[in-house]
C-alpha positions as CSV (number, residue, x, y, z in Angstrom):
1,M,15.1,-19.0,3.3
2,V,14.2,-16.7,6.1
3,R,13.6,-13.0,5.2
4,A,14.5,-10.0,7.2
5,R,11.8,-8.3,9.3
6,H,10.6,-4.9,8.2
7,M,11.3,-2.2,10.8
8,K,7.8,-0.8,10.7
9,K,5.3,-3.0,12.5
10,E,2.3,-2.0,10.3
11,I,4.2,-3.0,7.2
12,E,5.5,-6.2,8.7
13,A,1.9,-7.1,9.5
14,A,0.9,-6.4,5.9
15,L,3.8,-8.6,4.7
16,A,2.6,-11.4,7.0
17,Y,-0.9,-11.0,5.5
18,A,0.6,-11.3,2.0
19,E,2.5,-14.4,2.9
20,Q,-0.7,-16.0,4.4
21,H,-2.3,-15.5,1.0
22,G,0.5,-17.2,-0.9
23,W,2.5,-14.1,-2.0
24,R,6.3,-14.3,-2.0
25,V,8.0,-11.6,0.0
26,Q,11.5,-10.8,-1.2
27,D,13.7,-8.4,0.8
28,G,16.9,-6.7,-0.4
29,G,15.6,-3.9,-2.6
30,R,17.5,-1.1,-4.1
31,G,17.3,2.6,-3.4
32,H,14.2,3.4,-1.3
33,A,12.7,0.0,-1.7
34,W,13.0,-2.5,1.2
35,G,11.9,-5.3,-1.1
36,K,9.1,-6.6,-3.3
37,I,6.0,-8.8,-3.0
38,H,5.2,-11.2,-5.9
39,C,1.8,-12.6,-6.8
40,P,1.8,-16.4,-6.8
41,Y,-0.5,-16.6,-9.8
42,R,1.3,-14.5,-12.4
43,D,-1.0,-15.1,-15.3
44,A,-1.9,-12.8,-18.1
45,E,-5.5,-12.4,-16.9
46,C,-4.4,-11.0,-13.5
47,R,-4.7,-7.3,-14.4
48,C,-2.2,-7.8,-17.3
49,G,0.6,-8.2,-14.8
50,E,0.1,-4.7,-13.5
51,F,0.0,-5.7,-9.8
52,C,1.9,-9.0,-10.0
53,I,4.9,-7.3,-8.4
54,S,4.9,-4.4,-6.0
55,S,7.6,-2.6,-4.2
56,V,7.8,-2.4,-0.4
57,W,9.3,0.9,0.7
58,S,11.8,1.0,3.5
59,T,10.9,4.4,5.0
60,P,7.4,5.5,3.7
61,K,6.1,8.9,4.7
62,N,3.1,7.2,6.4
63,A,3.7,3.5,7.3
64,G,-0.1,2.9,7.9
65,N,-1.1,4.1,4.5
66,H,1.6,2.0,2.8
67,A,0.6,-1.1,4.8
68,R,-3.1,-0.5,3.7
69,H,-1.9,-0.1,0.1
70,L,0.0,-3.5,0.3
71,R,-3.1,-5.2,1.8
72,R,-5.3,-3.7,-0.9
73,I,-3.0,-5.1,-3.6
74,V,-3.1,-8.6,-2.1
75,G,-6.9,-8.4,-1.4
76,N,-7.8,-7.2,-4.9
77,C,-5.8,-9.8,-6.8
78,T,-8.2,-10.9,-9.6
79,A,-6.7,-14.4,-10.0
80,R,-7.3,-15.2,-6.3
81,R,-11.1,-15.0,-6.6
C-alpha cells in the first residue's frame, strides 16, 4: 500500500530514512498527528517498547527539529545494533 507524502520536505526525508531502515510508516493519524512510525523489531529488550512507536506530527512548530527527532529515534534503536 502506498502512503501519502508528508507536506514538509524535512519530515518526508526523515520518513524515507526510517523506511530504509525497515521501519513501517503509517499515515492517517488523529488530531495533530499525521501518522506513526513503527519499529520492525518490537521486542521487550528494545527500550521496553518506549520507542517502538512514535507519532509524526502534521504541523510541528519547527519541522527541522521534528525531523531530527524522528531520525534520532530510528538511529538509536537498540535492537538494530
